[in-house]
C-alpha positions as CSV (number, residue, x, y, z in Angstrom):
1,M,-2.1,15.5,103.3
2,E,-4.1,15.2,100.1
3,L,-6.0,18.4,99.2
4,T,-9.5,18.3,97.8
5,G,-12.3,20.7,96.9
6,E,-11.7,24.5,97.1
7,A,-8.3,24.1,98.9
8,Y,-7.1,22.3,95.7
9,W,-8.6,24.3,92.8
10,L,-8.5,27.8,94.2
11,P,-4.7,28.0,94.1
12,I,-4.8,26.7,90.5
13,I,-7.3,29.5,89.5
14,F,-5.0,32.1,91.0
15,I,-1.8,30.8,89.5
16,S,-3.6,30.8,86.2
17,L,-4.8,34.4,86.7
18,M,-1.3,35.5,87.7
19,G,0.2,33.8,84.6
20,L,-2.3,35.5,82.4
21,S,-1.5,38.9,83.9
22,F,2.3,38.4,83.4
23,L,1.7,37.2,79.8
24,I,-0.4,40.2,78.9
25,Y,2.2,42.4,80.6
26,A,5.0,40.8,78.6
27,V,3.2,41.4,75.3
28,L,1.8,44.9,76.0
29,D,4.5,46.5,78.1
30,G,7.1,44.5,76.2
31,Y,6.4,46.3,73.0
32,D,6.5,49.8,74.6
33,L,9.7,48.9,76.5
34,G,11.1,47.7,73.1
35,V,10.2,51.0,71.4
36,G,12.1,52.8,74.1
37,I,15.1,50.6,73.7
38,L,15.1,51.1,69.9
39,L,15.0,55.0,70.0
40,P,17.7,56.2,67.5
41,A,20.2,58.7,68.8
42,D,20.4,60.8,65.6
43,A,16.8,61.2,64.4
44,E,14.6,63.4,66.6
45,K,11.5,63.3,64.4
46,E,11.6,59.5,64.3
47,R,11.9,59.4,68.1
48,D,8.8,61.7,68.3
49,I,6.8,59.3,66.1
50,M,8.0,56.2,68.0
51,I,7.1,57.7,71.4
52,A,3.8,58.9,69.9
53,S,3.0,55.3,68.9
54,I,3.0,54.2,72.5
55,G,1.8,57.4,74.0
56,P,-1.8,56.4,74.7
57,F,-0.9,53.0,76.0
58,W,2.4,52.7,77.8
59,D,1.4,53.6,81.3
60,A,-1.9,51.5,81.2
61,N,0.2,48.6,80.0
62,E,2.0,48.5,83.3
63,T,-1.3,47.9,85.1
64,W,-0.9,44.2,84.3
65,L,2.4,44.0,86.1
66,V,0.7,45.6,89.2
67,L,-2.1,43.1,89.0
68,G,0.2,40.1,88.6
69,V,2.4,41.1,91.5
70,G,-0.7,41.9,93.6
71,L,-2.1,38.5,93.0
72,L,1.3,36.9,93.9
73,L,1.4,38.9,97.2
74,I,-2.2,38.2,98.3
75,A,-2.7,34.7,97.0
76,F,0.8,33.3,97.6
77,P,2.3,35.5,100.3
78,S,5.1,33.1,101.3
79,A,6.2,32.7,97.7
80,H,6.1,36.5,97.3
81,S,8.4,36.9,100.3
82,L,10.8,34.3,99.0
83,I,11.0,35.7,95.5
84,L,11.5,39.3,96.7
85,Y,14.2,38.1,99.1
86,H,16.2,36.8,96.2
87,L,15.4,39.5,93.7
88,Y,15.4,42.6,95.8
89,V,18.2,44.3,93.8
90,P,16.9,43.7,90.3
91,V,13.4,44.6,91.4
92,T,14.8,47.9,92.7
93,V,16.6,48.5,89.4
94,M,13.4,47.7,87.5
95,I,11.4,50.2,89.5
96,I,14.0,52.9,89.0
97,G,13.9,52.2,85.3
98,L,10.1,52.5,85.2
99,I,10.1,55.7,87.2
100,L,12.8,57.2,84.9
101,R,10.7,56.3,81.9
102,G,7.6,58.0,83.3
103,V,9.5,61.2,84.2
104,A,11.3,61.3,80.9
105,F,8.1,60.8,78.9
106,D,6.5,63.9,80.3
107,F,9.6,66.1,80.6
108,R,10.7,65.5,77.0
109,A,7.6,67.4,75.8
110,K,7.6,70.1,78.4
111,A,11.3,70.8,79.0
112,P,13.3,73.4,77.0
113,A,14.0,72.2,73.4
114,D,17.7,71.8,74.1
115,H,16.9,69.3,76.9
116,K,14.7,67.1,74.8
117,D,17.6,64.9,73.6
118,L,18.6,64.3,77.3
119,W,15.1,63.2,78.3
120,D,15.0,60.9,75.2
121,K,18.2,59.3,76.4
122,C,16.7,58.9,79.9
123,F,13.6,57.2,78.4
124,K,15.9,54.8,76.5
125,A,18.0,54.2,79.6
126,G,14.9,53.5,81.7
127,S,13.6,51.1,79.1
128,L,16.9,49.2,79.1
129,M,17.0,49.1,82.9
130,A,13.5,47.8,83.2
131,A,13.8,45.2,80.4
132,S,17.2,43.9,81.4
133,S,16.3,43.6,85.0
134,Q,13.2,41.6,84.2
135,G,15.3,39.3,82.0
136,F,17.8,38.9,84.8
137,M,15.0,38.0,87.2
138,L,13.6,35.4,84.8
139,G,17.1,33.8,84.6
140,M,17.5,33.7,88.3
141,Y,14.0,32.2,88.7
142,V,14.6,29.5,86.1
143,M,17.9,28.6,87.9
144,G,16.0,28.3,91.2
145,F,17.8,31.3,92.7
146,D,21.1,29.5,92.7
147,N,24.1,31.7,93.6
148,S,26.7,29.9,91.5
149,W,28.6,31.6,88.7
150,Q,26.7,29.5,86.2
151,A,23.4,30.9,87.4
152,W,24.7,34.4,87.2
153,L,26.1,33.8,83.7
154,F,22.8,32.3,82.6
155,S,20.9,35.2,84.2
156,G,23.1,37.7,82.3
157,L,22.3,35.9,79.0
158,S,18.6,35.9,79.9
159,A,18.8,39.7,80.6
160,V,20.3,40.3,77.1
161,C,17.8,38.0,75.4
162,V,14.7,39.3,77.1
163,T,15.8,42.8,76.2
164,A,16.2,41.6,72.6
165,G,12.7,39.9,72.9
166,F,11.1,43.2,74.0
167,S,12.9,45.0,71.2
168,F,11.7,42.3,68.8
169,I,8.0,42.9,69.7
170,G,8.7,46.7,69.9
171,G,10.0,46.6,66.3
172,A,7.0,44.6,65.2
173,W,4.7,47.2,66.8
174,L,6.5,49.9,64.9
175,V,6.0,48.0,61.6
176,L,2.3,48.1,62.3
177,K,2.1,51.7,63.6
178,T,4.5,53.7,61.4
179,E,5.1,54.5,57.8
180,G,7.9,55.4,55.3
181,E,11.6,55.2,56.2
182,L,10.9,54.6,59.9
183,Q,8.8,51.6,59.1
184,L,11.6,50.2,56.9
185,K,14.1,50.7,59.8
186,A,11.7,49.0,62.2
187,A,11.6,46.0,59.8
188,R,15.4,45.8,59.9
189,W,15.5,46.2,63.7
190,T,12.9,43.5,64.1
191,R,14.8,40.9,62.0
192,R,18.0,41.5,64.0
193,C,16.3,41.3,67.4
194,G,14.5,38.2,66.4
195,I,17.9,36.3,66.1
196,L,18.9,37.2,69.7
197,T,15.4,36.3,70.9
198,A,15.6,32.9,69.3
199,V,19.0,32.4,70.9
200,G,17.5,33.2,74.3
201,I,14.6,30.8,73.9
202,V,16.9,28.0,72.8
203,A,19.2,28.6,75.8
204,V,16.3,28.4,78.3
205,S,14.9,25.4,76.5
206,I,18.3,23.6,76.9
207,V,19.1,24.7,80.5
208,N,15.7,24.0,82.0
209,P,15.8,20.2,81.4
210,L,19.5,20.0,82.3
211,I,19.2,21.6,85.7
212,S,16.0,19.8,86.7
213,P,15.4,16.1,86.3
214,G,11.7,16.7,86.9
215,I,11.5,19.1,84.0
216,F,13.4,16.7,81.8
217,E,10.9,13.9,82.7
218,K,8.0,16.2,81.9
219,W,9.2,17.0,78.5
220,F,10.9,13.8,77.3
221,G,9.5,11.1,79.5
222,S,5.8,12.0,79.4
223,P,3.2,10.1,77.4
224,V,2.4,13.5,75.8
225,A,6.0,14.3,74.8
226,L,5.2,14.2,71.1
227,L,2.3,16.5,71.5
228,L,4.5,18.9,73.4
229,M,6.8,19.2,70.4
230,V,4.1,21.3,68.8
231,I,5.2,24.2,71.0
232,P,8.8,24.5,69.6
233,V,7.7,23.6,66.1
234,V,5.0,26.4,66.0
235,C,7.5,28.8,67.7
236,L,10.1,28.1,65.0
237,L,7.5,28.6,62.2
238,A,6.5,31.9,63.8
239,F,10.1,33.1,63.8
240,V,10.5,32.0,60.1
241,L,7.2,33.8,59.2
242,V,8.4,37.1,60.7
243,D,11.8,36.9,59.1
244,R,10.5,35.9,55.6
245,Y,7.7,38.5,55.7
246,L,10.2,41.3,56.7
247,A,12.8,40.2,54.2
248,K,10.6,41.3,51.4
249,F,9.2,44.4,53.1
250,P,7.5,46.7,52.2
251,Y,4.3,45.5,50.5
252,Q,1.7,47.5,48.6
253,H,-1.0,49.1,50.7
254,D,0.8,48.1,53.9
255,F,-0.4,44.5,53.3
256,G,0.0,42.3,56.4
257,S,1.7,44.8,58.6
258,W,0.0,43.1,61.6
259,I,1.7,39.8,60.8
260,P,5.0,40.4,62.7
261,L,3.2,41.7,65.9
262,A,0.8,38.8,65.9
263,S,3.6,36.3,65.3
264,V,5.8,37.6,68.1
265,A,2.8,37.7,70.5
266,L,2.2,34.0,69.6
267,I,5.9,33.3,70.3
268,F,5.5,34.9,73.7
269,L,2.4,32.9,74.4
270,L,4.1,29.6,73.5
271,C,7.1,30.5,75.7
272,F,4.8,31.2,78.7
273,I,3.0,27.9,78.1
274,G,6.3,26.1,78.0
275,L,7.5,27.7,81.2
276,G,4.2,27.2,82.9
277,Y,4.2,23.5,82.0
278,S,7.8,23.1,83.1
279,F,7.4,24.5,86.6
280,F,3.8,23.7,87.5
281,P,2.8,23.2,90.3
282,D,5.8,25.0,91.8
283,V,5.4,28.7,92.3
284,V,9.1,28.8,93.3
285,P,11.0,26.2,91.4
286,G,12.1,23.3,93.5
287,Q,11.2,25.0,96.7
288,I,7.5,25.6,97.2
289,D,4.3,24.7,95.3
290,I,1.1,26.6,94.9
291,W,-0.8,24.7,97.6
292,Q,2.0,25.2,100.2
293,A,2.2,28.9,99.3
294,A,-1.5,29.7,99.0
295,S,-3.5,31.8,101.4
296,A,-6.4,30.3,103.3
297,P,-9.4,29.3,101.1
298,E,-11.5,32.0,102.8
299,A,-9.0,34.7,101.9
300,L,-8.8,33.4,98.3
301,W,-12.5,33.5,97.9
302,F,-12.5,37.1,99.1
303,I,-9.7,38.0,96.6
304,L,-11.5,36.1,93.8
305,Y,-14.6,38.3,94.2
306,G,-12.5,41.4,93.7
307,T,-10.6,39.9,90.8
308,V,-13.8,39.0,89.0
309,I,-14.6,42.8,89.0
310,V,-11.1,44.2,88.5
311,L,-9.9,41.9,85.7
312,P,-12.8,42.5,83.2
313,T,-12.6,46.2,83.9
314,I,-8.9,46.3,83.0
315,L,-9.6,44.2,79.9
316,F,-12.4,46.5,78.9
317,Y,-10.4,49.8,79.1
318,T,-7.4,48.1,77.5
319,V,-9.5,47.0,74.5
320,F,-11.3,50.3,74.4
321,A,-8.0,52.3,74.4
322,Y,-6.6,50.3,71.5
323,R,-9.8,50.6,69.6
324,V,-9.9,54.4,70.0
325,F,-6.2,54.9,69.1
326,W,-6.0,52.3,66.3
327,G,-4.2,53.3,63.1
328,K,-0.9,54.8,62.2
329,A,1.0,56.9,64.8
330,T,1.0,60.7,64.4
331,H,2.8,63.4,66.4
332,L,1.9,63.3,70.1
333,N,0.6,66.7,71.2
334,Y,0.1,68.1,74.7
335,Y,-2.6,70.7,75.3
């Protein structure tokens, strides 16, 4: 049956809002997960500065994950059930990792001095668990929740590369927020993580069309195929810009220290656009589309009223927090 009116466009609005939430989460919580992953084992003062750089932001960044999952649950309940059915174990691992990060963040500053190193290791472990489980889930999603060894192998590669991607943007964040020797280290970390991130993007870009004739047709048989090539070209240019900028780092007066972070955020945006274009209108690849999974229009209207209030509120306090705590990181103090 052909859908018209609100039954047609309300699900499109909600899948767009959900995608926006997950994109902002990937950028914002991505960098603070990356900072946790990059914590060095042998430099306590550097770890202090690194954690201080994310101190005012990290827990608020996770709000976007809650919003995205909440929209999925309420607007597309059948898709939520299907996705969670397939991803129950990695979701559990992710939640354990996020809890471990939260506990470690507070305890490292309040526990006895000889326990601080242990809690820093817990923060790093929690960051690794959260990032790698999210990468594994992305791989399983792209493979349509297939249970073959190829799907598991690809999901493992996705876990490694998403972890590298979060480390990539985490290193770029540290280039912006730190100074001196730590900033130079962050520049090296960022260049190395950029290589693995690029490998992951190329792998997903190759696998997607190979496993799905529909995706292949969208990218290579569409009248706008040439226009779509702008996405990988700009993505490549952003990778090159980050690498070339950091190859000659540092610069006088900290010139352009925002360039790596802005470039990596652009890469994340382009990847989300590519994934969105590949799978739309499916909310579960090859199984269920947004109109089949959507709640009744009356329910979507009710949710939309709340979203119109909640989303700008989250955006406002996010922008406000970054405005207040802008500048180089200093030691994080508890009073």
